[in-house]
C-alpha angles and dihedrals in degrees: 000000000000118000095204120114118226092244093057093068094058093050096054097079090044090052092047092051092048091050093047094047091047090051092053089049088050093053091048091052095045088051091052091047091052088050090056091062101047120111092264095065097056137257125279098032111151126228089246092055090048090054091047091054096048103038099084132135090242092056092046093051092048091047093050092045094048091044094054092047092047090048091051093047092052095046088051090052093045091055094044096049 
């Protein structure tokens, strides 16, 4: 006997998509944060100042758009290969 409910099977791809998109957004923001602490951005900048600089609506929209496009591209490749 299987203990899974019928609704659980339908949610699995949705949760996988959410996790993959969130991971791409995390990579985007970590890359932005690392860029805030290079030699070009000045010395003595605090972590809080770095977060304030990168947490904008524009960056969030770019991150979400690129994450969805990346997710769709990888799903296409997964199904083709």
